[in-house]
N, C-alpha and C positions, 0 to 999 in steps of 0.2 A: 478413378477409384475414390479420390477425395470427395468429389461431387456426389457420388452415389452414397457414401457414408453420411454426408451432411443432409442429403435429401431424406435419408432414413431417419436422421435426427429430427428433421422438420416434420415429417409425417408422424413420427412417434410422439412429438410434443402435442399434437392436436388431441385435446381431451384428456391429457395425462395430468396426474397430480404430482406435486413436489416429491412425495415419498417414492413414487415409481422411478424417478430420475436420480435420486440421491445415490451417489457412489459410481455413476458412470464415468469412464475415463476418456479424456480427450488429449490430443497432442497439440500444443500451442505453437502456432506458426509465426507469431510476432511477439515482441515484448509487450506485456500489458501493464498498465499503471497500477501502483499499489494503493489505490483509494477506493472508496465505496460508491463514488458517484457514477461509475460505469462509463463505458465508451459507447456513445450513440452511433448506431449504424443505420443507414448508409452515410457516406461522406465523412468518415472519421479520421482520415489520414493526418490532417493538421492537428486536430484535437488529440489524437492518440500520441503524437510526438510531443505536444505541449504538456500533456498529463504525465507522460513518462519522465520528462525533464523535471517537472515540478515535484512529483511524488516519488520518483524512483520506480523500480520494477517490482511488481507484485507477483507476476508469473513470467518466468523467463522463456524466451523462444526456444523451441525444441524439447521442452520438458513436458511430462505428462501431468495433467491436472485432473482433479476430481470435480465433477459437477455436484456442488453441494446444495443447489436450489435452482428451480426454474419457476419464475413467477410471471403470470400473465396479468398485466395491469393496464386496463383500458386498451389503448391502441398500441401497446408495446409488449415485448416479451423480454424478461431479464434472465440472463444465465449467469449464475454465481459460480466461480471457480475457486477451489481451495478456501472457501469461507466467505467470499464475496467482497473482500477488500477491507483495508484499515479505515476506521471511521475517525472523524475529527474529535469525537468524544474520547477516543482512546489516547489522544495527545495528553490528556490530564493524567494518564497513568504513567507517562514517561517521567522518570525522576528529574527534579529541577537542578539548577546549576549548583546549589549548595548541598545536594544530597550526598550522603555518605557513600553511595554506590560508586562515585567517581574517584574516591580516595583523595589524598592530598599530596601535592608535589613538595619537594624540598624547598623550593622558592616560596611557595605558599606558607609552609610551616615557619620559615624564617621571618616572613613579613608578619605573621600572626604573633610570633614571639616578640617582635619589636613593638607591636601594638600593645601587648600586655605589659611591657616594661616602661611605658610612657604615660605621663599624666597631662602632658600638653595637648589640649583639645585640637588645635590646628594640625599638629604633627600626626596625631591619631587619625584625624579625618583624611589627611593625605595618604597615610599608610593604608587605611581602609579602602580608599579609592584605588590605590596601587594593587592591593590584594584582589579587589573585585575585577580589575582589568586583567590581571594574570590568570585568575580563576576562569573567567569567562572565555578568554582566548584558548585555554587548554581544554575546558569541558565542552565547549560548543561543538567541536568536531566529534568528540566521543558521543555526545547526545544525538547528533545528526546520524552517526553511524548506527547507533542503537535504534533510532526511528526507522532507518532504511531496512534494518534487519527485521523489525517488527512488521513493517509493511510487506516485506517479502513473505513472511510467514502467514499473513492474513489473506493472500490471494488477490483476486480482482473480479470484475464483472463486466459483461457486455450487455447492452440494452438495444434491442432491435425495434425500430419503429415499424409499425405494420403488424400483420398477423403472422400466424404460423407458416403460411404459404411462402412468405418472403424469407423466412429464417435460414433455410439451407443455402439459398443464393447469397445472402448477405454475410453469413458466417464463414463461407468457404476460404476466405483469405486469412482467417484468424485462428480457427481450430479445426481439427480432424478427429472424428470419433475413433477411439481405440477399441474399447469394449463396453 
């Protein structure tokens, strides 16, 4: 059944435009990475595992994803799921370590208060270094969790080398057409 659905996907892709495929639903059979560089098929097992480890999960195994674009580029076909993945350009949109979004801990407030109350430049420099260390240690995990959350919202993409004829065969281990 899975193969039949994917062959229908492959046959349907021939000569189709992006707008005709927008909104189609697929069930994802493996965790896909949360980046926009895509997973190259065939031979993607090691690459897939490495990208999921590096970028986190963009589309979880067993979930239904929306095909948001299908692009034919030279000798490959790109299938975008739930937006096509988080781009490195979007990293600039994640709030920095000193952003107000992360709030301030009691320890950070105490160190800041001590900094305000001293005129000794060496002591002030040591307190600033201590503050930076405490802040970085606390906010780094919050920022990484926020990035993972954003990557999961932005989906993933698969890139198939070859033409539409190979698409169904290569995708069968990754997605199944739902509707």
